[in-house]
N, C-alpha and C positions, 0 to 999 in steps of 0.2 A: 232132169238136168244133172243130178248128182248120182246117176245110176252106176258110174264107174267106181264109186266108193263102196267098199263092202258093207253089207247090211249091219254087220257086227260093229263096225266103226261108227256108222250113223247112229246106232242104238246107244253106244257108249257116249257119243257126243251129246245126245239129247239128255242123257242122265247127268252129265257133268255140267252142261251149260246153265241149266235152270237153277240149281242151288248155288252155283258160282256167282251168277249175276245177282241172285237174291242176297247172298252174304255180302257181296261188294256194296250193293245199294244200302243195305242195313248198316254196315260198318261206317260207310261214308256219311250216312244221314245222322248217326249218333254223334260222330265227331263234329259235324257241322252244327247240329242243334246245340251241343254243349258250348261251342264257341259263339253261337248266335246270341244266347242269353247274355253273355258277358259283353259282346259288342253292342247290343242294344243299350245296356246300362252305361257303357262308356260313351256312346254317341249322345245319349240323353244328358249325361253329365256335362259333356262339352258343348251341348246345344247345337249339334250339327243336324243336317237333314237325314231323314230315315233311309233314303236311297243309298247313302254311302255304306250302310251296313251290308247290303247285298253285294256291293262292289268289293268290299273287303272279304266277304265270304267266298266270292267267286275267285279271288286271288289266292285263297287258301286251299281250294279244291285240289290242285296238283300235289300239294304236300300231303293232304289226307289220302289222295288216291294212291300215292306211292306206298302207303302203309296198308291200305285196304286191298290192293291188288294181290299181294302174296297171300294174305289171309283168305280172301275169296277163292283163290286158286286152290289152296290146300283143302279147305272145307268142301269145295265143289267136287273135287276128285274123291275125297274121303267119303262123303255122303253117297256118291254114286256107287262106289265099290262096296260100301256097307249095305246098300240096298241089294246089290247082286249077291252078297254073301248071305244075308239073312233070308233071302228068298230061294236059296240053293241054286240060283242060276250060275253063280261062279263055279260051283262044283261041276255042273254040266259042261261049261266051257272048258274047264281044265280036263275033264274026262275025254273030250273030243280032240285033245292035243293042242289047245291054245295055251301058250306060255304067258306068264305075267307080263313079260316085256312086250309080247304081241298085243296084249290087252291094253297096255299103256301107250300104244302108238299115238292115238288121238290125244290123250292128256299131255304127252310130250310136245306135240305140235302146238297145242293151245299154250303150253308153257313157254315155248320159244317166242310166240307172238306177243304174249304178255311181258316177257322179259325185255323184248325190244322196245315195247311201249314204256316200260319202266325206265329203261336207259334214257329215252328221250325226256321223260319226266324229271328224273333226278339230276341229269347232267345239263339240261337246257331249259326246260319249261319252268321247273320249280324255282331255280335261282332268280329268274326274271320276275315271276309272279310274287315271290317273297319280297323283292325290292319294291314292286308296285304296292304291296300291302303296307310296307314301312312308309312309303311316300304318302299314301292316303292317311295314315295315322298322323304323320307330321303335319299335313295340311289341315287336318281336323283340329289338332291342338293349336296351330298357329292362327286359325281363323280364315285360311284361304278358301275354305268351302262355305263361307257365309256363317260360321259359327262364332264370330267374335262378339256379337251383340246378343246378350242373354236376356230373356224376358223376365221381368220381375226383379232385376238387379241393376245397380248403377254400373255403367260401363264407361271406362275412360278411353277417349279416342284422341290420339295425337297429342296427349298431354295438355290439351287446352279445352277439351269439351267433356262434359259429363252427361250421359244420356241414359234415361230410364224409360222403358216401355212396359206398360201394365199388362197388355194382352196382345197376342198375335194370332191371327186366323188366316185361313185360305193360304196355308203354307208360307206365311211370312209376307204375303202381298198386302194384307190389311192390318194396320197397327192402330191401337187405341190406347188412350191414357198416356200421352207422351209428355215427358218433361226433359228439358235440355238446359244446361248452363254452359255458356260460351264466353271465354275470356280472350281478349286480344293483347297485343304487345303494348298498347297504350294504357292498359289498366281498365278498359271498358268491359263491363260484364253484362251479358244478356241472359235473363231468365225467361225461358219460353215454355209455355204449357199449351197443349193442343188436344182436341178431342180425338182426332183421327190423323193418320198419315200413311205414307208409303214411300219406299225407296225407288229411285229412278236412276238408271245408268246414264252417263254422259258420253257423247261421242268425241268431244274435244279432248278430255283428259281421262284416261282409264284409272288414274289414281284418285279421282274425285267422284263421289256420288251425290245425288240430290235427295234430301229428305223433304218431301212435299207435305206440308202441314195444312190442316183444315180446322177452322173454328177455334181460334186460340187467342192467347194474350202474350204480349212481350213486355217485360219490365227491363228498361234500359237504365243501367246505373253507370254514370260517367263521373270520374273523380272531380270534385269541385263544383258539381251541379246537382240539381234536384232530380231524382229518378223520374223517368217518364214511363207511363203505362199506355200501351197501344194494343188495340184489338185488330184482328184480321180474320178474313174468311179463307184466304189462300196465301201461303207463304212458303217460299223455297229456301231451304237451309242447306248450303253446300257443306259437305263433310269430306275432309281430306283423309284418305285411307292410310293407315300406317304402312310403312315399307315392310314387305314380307321377306323373311329370310329364305333364300333359295335352299332347296333340299340338296343334300349331298349327292355325289355321283355314286353309281352302283359299284360295289366292291369294298364297302366298309368292313364287311365280315366275309369269311371264306365261304359261307353258305350261299352267298350271292354270286359266286364265280361260276361261270359255265365251264365245260370241260377244257377247251383250249386255254382259258385263263388259269385254271387249276394246274395244268401241266406246265405252263410258263412260270407261274409264281412259285410252284412247289419245287421246281428243280432249277431255278435260276440262281446263279452264284452271286448276283448283285442284290437279290432280295434279302431283307433282314431274316435272321434265323427264326424269329417268332412267326413271321409270315410263312416261311418255308414249312415249319412244323405244322402249322394250322392247315395249310393247303394240302400237304401230303396226307394228313389225318382225314381231312374231308374227302379227298379223292378215294382213299382206300376204304373208307366207311361206305361211301355210295357204291363202290364196286362190289364189296362183299354182300351188300344188301340185294344186289341184282343177281350175283352168281348163285347165291343160296337158293334162288327160285328154281334153278335147274334140278335140284334134288327134292323139290316139293312132291312130285308124283310118287317117288319111292317112299317118302315118309307117309304120305296119305294112304298108300296101299298097305303099308306095314301096320298102321293103326286102324284100318277100316275093317279088318276081318276079326270078328269076335270069336271066342271059343265055341266049339260045337255045342248045339242045343242051348245056346245063350243068345240073347239080344242086347247084351250090355253095350252102352254108349260111352264107356269110359275112354275109349280111344279118341273120341271127339274132344273131350275135356283135356286129355293129355296133349293132343296136338296144339290146342290153343295156348296152353301153358308153355310148351316148348318153344313155339314161335315167338311169343311175347317175351319170354325170358332171354332168348337169343338176341332179340332186338335191343333189350335193355343192356345186355352185356356189350353189344357193339357200341351203344351210345357211351357207355363208360369207357370203353377202349378208345373211342375217338377223343373224348375229353382229356384222357391221360396223355395220348399221343400229341394232341394240340398244345399241351403245356410243355412238351419236350421231355417228359419223364419216362417215356418208353418209345421204342421204335414202332412206327405204324404197322410194320409187317408182323411184329410179335403181338402187339396189342389187338390187332383185328384179324389177322389171318390165322393165328394160333387157335382162337375160339372157333373160327370157321372150320379148321381141320378137325378139331375134336367133334364138333356138331356133325360134320359130314361123315366122319368115321362111325358115329353112333347111328346115323340114318342108314348107312350101307350095311351095318351089322343087323339092324332091325329088318331091313329088306331081305337079307340073306336068311334070317331065321324063318321068315314067312315063306319065301320062295323055294328054298332048298333043304330045309329041315322038316321032315314029316311031322305034322302036328305042332310045328314050332309057333310059339307065341312070344313076341319080344317083350310084351308087358304081361306075361302069364302070371307072375307073382302079384302084380297089382290087380289083375282080374280076379285072382283067388281071394285076395284080401277084401276087395270090393264086394265080391259075392257073399263072403261071410258076414261082412258088415251089414249088407242089405238084408240078409236073413235074420240077423240079430235085431235089427230095427223093426223088421216086419213082425217078428214074434213078440217084441215088447208092446207094440201098438195093438196086436191081436189080443194079447193077454189083458190089456187094459179095457178093451171093448167087451171081453167076456166077463170081466170082474164087475163091471158097472151094473148089469141087470141082476146079478146074484145078490149084490149088496142091497139094491132096491127091493128085491123080493124078500130078503131077510128082514128089512125094516118093516115091510108091510105085514109079515107074519107076526112080528113082535107086537105091532099095534093091535092086531086082531086079538091075540091072547090077552093083552093087557086090558082090553075093553070087555072081554068075555068073562073074566074072573068075578067082578062084582055082581054080574047078573046071576052067576051060578050060586054065589054065596047068599044072595037074597032069596033064591028059590028054596 
């Protein structure tokens, strides 16, 4: 089916795609797992259902994917060309006349596809999913997800009822150890205790639910009369739900704006200056994060080729540090530009220009300078450090048997002297 694609391109594609997908899945999984622990703790504290955790995590996947895609692309290309370099296949390809730009044809095609995907994520999908995450968090705090009644605590409902549930099982469908205190406008107070109960929805009024109680006692205390005690096997207790505050509309923060909204708010003369600054900063930040992906193949190639007769993986470490540092610089530039302290072009595109110039210089050193190594000084220092550490540990391993042997000889001589003197 793909016979029209040159075999060298298919080979490079296989080398790139496997580590790229692996790094992408690993990075996204680490970010999701770190957030999952905090969300489980938050949902447990608020008393919400467990299923909302996975909904909130799913809404954060686009945000994490926009960070994991550039990192996976960079490391996928870097590890592929590092394998070619350490196995001397890259030297053979260069010897038969294949230039580095020809070998980067497939990585650049993959980069364009992932850049287009990242544009859709950061300008459209991520803002909407972030708003959905904020909405879930609001509903969880307000009790709209069924988290307003906490087990083992007294809960106040509509300012006239106090309810306490000792235990809850079967995902809240079966309640036990129920106590309720209900007061009305006439001063009458009902103290109700029941062995079991469950909540039922009503079709007549969505703002009212029924708490059906089983095997309980009602103590009715009316002002001016003797309290009465009643027992029951089944009793329905209507509960008026508190009015839930509606969640805000999307667009409270600039990160919730999609691309047309950013362009409209950022360059509108009628918008407040603070909104314009924040929108322009967010637009430029998202744009530089996407554009820098187009230089990832050149950076990966420059750091993938170790010195001759060396299998150093220092380039992998340097690539991660460079990408993470550049991302943090962009975040700082966005924050400064959003406050109106700097122009977004200077705060975001100046670091981009510096980083792009550094990448182009590193690629030029590898591709056009014989024996050029963009991180040659770091490679030499790393090699010397590795040799020093290796010698240090090797010396310690050699010193330990000698010391033990010396102790053993001393023990033998000390025990042998009394025997000779007695002879």
